[in-house]
C-alpha positions in Angstrom: 25.0 -11.8 -75.2 24.9 -8.5 -74.5 28.3 -6.4 -73.6 27.2 -6.1 -70.0 27.5 -10.2 -69.7 30.5 -10.2 -71.7 31.9 -8.2 -68.8 30.8 -9.9 -66.1 32.2 -13.0 -68.2 35.5 -11.6 -68.4 35.6 -10.4 -64.7 35.1 -13.8 -63.4 37.0 -15.4 -65.7 40.1 -13.4 -64.9 39.4 -14.5 -61.1 39.5 -17.9 -61.7 42.9 -17.4 -63.7 44.3 -15.3 -60.8 43.4 -18.4 -58.0 44.7 -21.4 -60.6 47.7 -19.5 -60.8 48.4 -18.8 -56.6 51.7 -20.1 -55.6 52.0 -23.0 -53.1 54.1 -22.2 -50.2 57.6 -24.1 -49.5 58.5 -25.5 -52.7 62.1 -26.2 -52.5 63.7 -27.6 -56.0 65.9 -30.4 -55.4 68.4 -29.2 -58.2 67.4 -25.4 -59.3 68.2 -24.5 -63.0 70.9 -22.1 -63.9 70.2 -20.2 -67.2 73.3 -19.7 -69.0 73.8 -23.8 -68.1 70.4 -24.0 -70.0 71.0 -22.4 -72.4 74.4 -24.1 -73.4 72.4 -27.6 -73.1 69.2 -26.3 -75.4 68.9 -26.2 -78.8 66.0 -24.8 -80.4 63.0 -27.1 -80.5 63.9 -28.9 -77.6 60.9 -28.9 -75.1 61.6 -27.5 -71.4 59.8 -29.4 -68.8 58.9 -27.4 -65.5 57.9 -29.3 -62.1 55.3 -26.1 -60.9 54.3 -24.6 -57.9 50.8 -23.0 -58.9 47.6 -24.4 -57.9 46.7 -25.6 -61.6 50.3 -27.6 -61.4 49.0 -29.8 -58.4 46.1 -30.6 -60.7 48.1 -31.3 -63.3 50.6 -33.2 -61.8 47.8 -35.5 -59.8 46.0 -36.5 -63.0 48.9 -37.4 -65.2 50.3 -38.8 -62.5 53.9 -36.8 -62.9 56.5 -34.6 -61.6 56.2 -32.2 -64.4 53.0 -29.9 -64.9 54.6 -27.2 -67.2 56.3 -27.4 -70.6 57.9 -24.7 -72.8 59.5 -24.5 -75.7 62.9 -23.5 -76.5 63.7 -21.2 -79.8 67.3 -20.0 -79.2 67.7 -16.8 -81.1 64.9 -16.4 -83.3 63.5 -14.0 -80.8 64.7 -10.2 -81.2 66.7 -8.9 -78.4 64.3 -6.8 -75.9 64.6 -2.8 -76.6 64.8 -2.2 -73.0 68.0 -4.2 -72.2 66.3 -7.2 -70.6 66.8 -11.0 -71.1 66.1 -12.4 -74.0 63.1 -14.3 -74.1 64.4 -17.6 -75.8 61.3 -19.9 -74.0 57.3 -19.9 -75.9 54.8 -21.1 -73.6 50.7 -21.1 -72.8 49.6 -19.6 -69.7 46.1 -20.0 -68.4 44.4 -16.9 -68.1 46.4 -15.0 -70.3 48.2 -16.0 -73.3 50.6 -17.5 -75.7 54.1 -15.6 -74.6 58.3 -15.7 -74.9 60.1 -15.2 -71.6 63.7 -15.8 -70.7 65.4 -19.0 -69.1 65.5 -17.1 -65.7 62.5 -17.5 -65.3 62.6 -20.9 -64.5 65.9 -21.0 -62.4 64.0 -21.4 -58.7 62.0 -24.6 -60.5 63.2 -28.4 -60.8 63.2 -28.9 -64.7 64.1 -31.6 -67.7 65.5 -31.0 -71.1 63.2 -33.4 -74.2 64.7 -33.1 -77.1 63.1 -34.7 -80.7 66.0 -37.2 -81.9 66.9 -37.1 -85.7 64.8 -34.0 -86.3 65.7 -32.6 -89.7 66.9 -28.9 -89.8 64.4 -28.3 -92.4 61.7 -29.4 -89.6 63.1 -27.7 -87.0 62.9 -24.8 -88.9 59.2 -25.4 -88.9 58.5 -26.4 -85.4 60.7 -23.0 -84.3 58.5 -20.6 -86.7 54.7 -22.5 -85.8 55.4 -21.6 -82.6 57.0 -18.3 -82.4 53.8 -17.4 -85.0 51.2 -18.2 -82.1 53.2 -15.9 -79.9 49.7 -13.4 -78.9 47.6 -16.3 -79.2 44.9 -15.6 -76.5 43.5 -17.7 -73.7 39.3 -17.1 -73.6 38.5 -15.5 -70.4 35.3 -16.6 -70.9 35.7 -20.2 -71.3 34.4 -21.0 -67.4 34.4 -24.4 -67.8 37.9 -24.8 -69.1 38.9 -23.5 -65.8 36.4 -25.1 -63.4 38.0 -28.4 -63.9 41.0 -27.2 -62.5 39.6 -26.8 -59.4 38.8 -30.1 -58.7 42.2 -32.0 -59.4 41.1 -35.2 -57.4 38.0 -36.5 -59.0 36.4 -40.0 -58.3 37.4 -41.4 -61.8 39.5 -44.6 -63.2 43.2 -43.5 -63.5 42.3 -44.2 -67.7 39.7 -41.2 -67.5 42.0 -38.7 -66.2 43.3 -37.6 -69.7 40.7 -37.7 -71.4 39.3 -34.6 -68.5 41.9 -32.8 -69.4 40.9 -32.1 -72.4 37.7 -31.7 -71.4 36.2 -28.1 -72.2 39.3 -27.5 -74.2 39.4 -26.2 -77.6 41.0 -24.2 -80.0 41.6 -21.1 -78.7 41.9 -22.3 -75.1 44.8 -24.2 -74.3 45.0 -24.4 -70.8 47.7 -27.0 -71.2 51.0 -25.8 -73.2 52.2 -29.0 -74.3 48.5 -29.5 -76.5 50.2 -26.4 -78.3 53.7 -28.1 -78.9 52.1 -31.4 -79.7 50.1 -29.9 -82.8 53.5 -28.0 -83.8 55.3 -31.5 -84.2 52.2 -33.2 -85.6 52.7 -30.5 -88.4 55.3 -32.1 -89.6 54.5 -36.0 -88.8 56.9 -36.4 -85.7 55.5 -39.3 -83.4 54.8 -38.1 -79.4 53.2 -40.8 -78.2 51.7 -42.6 -80.9 48.6 -45.1 -80.6 49.5 -48.4 -81.8 46.7 -50.5 -83.3 47.5 -54.4 -84.7 47.3 -55.2 -87.8 44.5 -57.7 -88.6 45.6 -61.1 -88.0 48.5 -60.0 -86.0 47.0 -62.3 -82.9 47.9 -65.6 -84.7 50.2 -64.4 -87.5 53.7 -66.0 -88.1 54.7 -63.3 -90.6 56.8 -60.3 -90.0 54.8 -58.5 -92.7 51.6 -59.4 -90.9 52.8 -58.6 -87.5 53.5 -54.7 -88.4 51.9 -52.3 -86.7 50.2 -49.0 -87.5 50.7 -46.3 -85.6 48.1 -43.4 -85.4 48.8 -40.0 -84.0 47.0 -38.8 -80.9 44.5 -35.4 -80.9 47.1 -33.0 -80.0 44.7 -31.9 -77.1 44.9 -35.4 -75.1 48.7 -34.4 -74.4 50.3 -33.7 -70.9 53.8 -32.8 -70.2 54.7 -35.8 -68.8 54.4 -37.3 -72.4 57.0 -36.2 -73.6 59.5 -37.2 -71.4 58.1 -41.0 -71.8 58.1 -40.3 -75.6 60.2 -43.6 -76.8 61.4 -40.2 -79.8 62.1 -38.0 -77.0 65.6 -37.8 -75.5 66.5 -36.2 -72.0 69.3 -34.2 -71.9 71.1 -33.4 -68.6 73.0 -30.0 -68.2 75.3 -31.4 -65.7 76.7 -34.4 -67.8 76.8 -32.7 -71.0 80.2 -31.3 -70.4 82.0 -33.8 -68.9 81.3 -35.3 -65.5 83.9 -36.7 -62.6 82.3 -38.3 -59.5 86.0 -37.8 -57.7 86.2 -34.7 -58.8 82.7 -34.1 -56.1 83.8 -32.2 -52.9 81.2 -33.9 -50.4 80.8 -32.6 -47.2 83.5 -35.2 -44.5 87.0 -34.1 -44.5 89.3 -34.7 -47.1 92.0 -37.0 -44.7 88.4 -39.7 -44.9 87.1 -39.2 -48.2 90.7 -40.1 -49.7 90.0 -38.1 -53.0 90.8 -35.1 -54.3 88.3 -31.9 -54.2 88.6 -29.0 -56.3 86.7 -25.3 -55.5 83.1 -25.7 -56.9 83.7 -23.2 -59.1 86.0 -26.2 -61.6 83.7 -28.2 -61.0 81.1 -26.2 -62.6 82.8 -25.1 -65.2 82.2 -25.9 -69.3 85.2 -25.9 -70.3 87.1 -28.1 -67.6 87.8 -31.4 -68.8 87.6 -34.5 -67.3 91.0 -35.8 -65.9 91.8 -39.7 -66.4 90.7 -41.9 -64.1 93.2 -43.3 -61.7 94.7 -46.6 -62.2 93.1 -49.1 -60.4 95.7 -51.4 -58.6 94.3 -54.4 -61.0 96.1 -52.7 -63.4 99.4 -53.4 -61.7 98.7 -57.2 -61.8 
């Protein structure tokens, strides 16, 4: 192609990407994320799922039948402090029409989020996945792959549910990863850590009686087929909830009714949120005195 044709495609690609990144109005998170609370709960190698409100987010949520439309990878303090004194970037993600970038935790303080943690991840493997993701920073999105972006303008295609995952991978190739979960899945594939492996029954499984014959062979799927919700559904990733990490006592919650009707001791909100707050001993019930 000529340089003029490439320039025209670049312009079209930027236009389509900008349209897909447009945010929906009226988005209200149920549990907005506090950056400092997230930072205390997160560990390098964790995955932060995000309920996005962009046009592409709605398409991904429909195709995957999930709340989560975006995923970011937490690297802790692996990246240097910005020279301008701004907040330290601790998440690595891929954005449509842009590139693989590092962003601060505060970017998602107004979104619903969920932490997914690979269970039993060895320290050396943790370093490998962090280094893999850090090495991808700056990976450019190919704006000339128009098919890769046009598919997101049709979020409700008349196809069976079982084919929708394949539609996500359609038109997407290296380095055009519109779904950031693909790059994260590739990172875990490097250390042979399972996410949602396909299960193939061994020969003789249906009629075999021995445990040896009933074993199953696990096949790791291609990374382009992974979506954000797969880390939530995976039996090998734990769900970490920051509000429960430092002790939670429902008796200390402040409710809307008067304290006289509530019959429960209330404390200021700050005491509930403080990470050093200890859970008091539970009150003895009348049954304990019998």
